[in-house]
N, C-alpha and C positions, 0 to 999 in steps of 0.2 A: 594184743588184743585189742587196744583202743583204736587202732587204725581203720577197723571195719566200721567203727561209729563215727569216724571224723566228718563225713560229709552230712550227717544227720543232724550236727550243731552249728547254727551261725555264730562261729566264734573265729576272731584273727588267730593266726597260726601262732603269734605270742602267746595269746591267751590260753589257746589249746595246749600248747607245751607246759605253761606255766600250771595249770589245772592238773595235768596228767602226770606231772612230777611229783605231785603229792602222794600218788599211788605206790604202794610198795608190793613186790611179787614174792609170795611164797610157795614152796611145794611141800605138801604134808601128807602122811600116810593115811590110809583109813582109821577110823577112830581117834582121830586127832580131836580133842576137845578146844573149841577156838573161843569158847566163852562158857564160864561155869555158872549155875544157876547160884543166884544170890550176889555174884560179882556185877560191878556198874559196867556198862557197855560202852567202850570208847572207841570201837573201831566198827566200819561197815565193811562187809566183805562183798566181792564180786567174783563170781564162779567163773573162771575161764575153762576148767576142765574138771570134772567130777560131780561129787553128789553130796549134799549137806542135809541133815535133817535137825529139826528144832523138836526138842522133849522136854518133858518135865518129870520128877518123880512124885508119884503119889502113894505114900505110904510103901515105899520098897518096889512099887510096881512102875517101869518106864512107861510113859504114855507120849507117842509120837503125834504132833499136832500140824508139821508141815514138812515137806521136802522140796528141795532147790536143786536146779541143774545149771547148767552151763549158760552163760550170759544173763542170771538173775542175780540180784542183790540180796543180802540177808544180814540181820541183826536182831536182837532184842529190841523190836521198835519201841516198845515202851521205855526200856532202860536207856537206849540210846538217845531218844528225844527228852526224856524228862530226867534224866541222871538218877533214875531208881534203880534198888537192885533188880537183877534180871529174873522172871519168874520160870526161865527156861534156861536149857543148856543147848548150844550150837556146837554140833558136832559132824566131822565128816563120815560118811559113809564109804566112799571109795578113796584110793589116792588121789589127791586134789591138787590143781594149780589154782591159786586164789590171789586176786588183788584185794588189797585193804588200804584203808584211809582213815586216818584219825578223825574225829567228831570234831574237834576245832579247826582242822583244815577243811573239812566239808563244808562247815558252818559259814566260814569266810567266802567260799566259792559260792554257796546257796544265795548268799548276801548280795553278792556282784551279779549273778545272773537272774535273780527275781526281777530285774529291770528288762529282762529280754522277754517279751510275751512267751515266745514260741519255746524257750526252755522252760520257763515257768509252768506253762500249760502241760509241757510232758512230765514235769515231776508231779504235778497234781494229779494227772492220769494215772501215772505209776503208783502213788500212794492210794489213789481210789481203788485201782486193781487190786491191791493187795487188801484193802477192806472188804471189797467184794468176794474176794476169794475166802476171807476167814468167815463171812457172813453164810456165803454157801455151805461151807463145811459145818458149821453151826446148825443152821436149818436142816441139812441133811441128817445129823445126828437124832434130830428131834422125830423128823418125819419118816425117816426112809429105815428099812430094816437093814441089817447087815449085808445081806444078800444084795439089796439094791444099790448099798453104799459101794460095794465091791464092783458091780456092773458099770455105776456111774464111772468109777476110776478108771475101769479098763477102755471106757469110751473116751473119757475125757482127759485122762492122763495116763496113756499106755506105757510111758518111759517108767514109771514107778514100778509096774507090776514087771517089767522088763530088766530093771536094775537093782531094784532095791529088795533086800534079803525078806523071805516071808515073816519072820517074826517082827520085822518093823512095820510091814503092811498091817498084821495083824493089830497090832499096837494102834496104829493109825486108824483102823477101822473100828475098834473099840471092841475086839474080840479077841479069842485065846487062839493059840496056832491051830490047836485042834478044830475048833469052829472054822477057822478059816480053810483048813483041809476039807471039811465035811462040804462047806460053800462050794468050792472048787469042784469036788466029786459031784456033788448035787448037779452043777451046770453041766459038765462034761456027759453025764447021762441023760441029761435033759435034750442034748443035741442029736 
């Protein structure tokens, strides 16, 4: 997996091999919990193949907050960065091939590469993009109707509607599966 990214990083071959050697590859079935709510996150995951969702339990009801697909990294960022108990569960939706790295190893790599402006800037961009995604999701919940949130999802992240089971999409949109079915039915009749 890492070879397709090799030319994007200005590192010597020795450094590239050293850094990538810290990653471990696993294959896991669907519905594998990679991080439990309340656990301290010690690993960052990168998805080679598959889909992962991040969710939390709200009085017995599971609420999905994010979906991740190929070539994306995922962790409970709050827990991973600050060593706090994770407020979320990280779970595979599909059978997945995942690379993971321990926080301590990633911290050592980050300490070294922060002196390389191009790498530092890529890392900052990646972190800000995740923040922008969170903000967009949050604002959408305040200002948009469930129907508009679903339309936005179809337009902006079609892979979710193509690969994720409906009950997880409903949870992500903040509606019941019955309500999601009604939204979809109305949209079909509108055409």
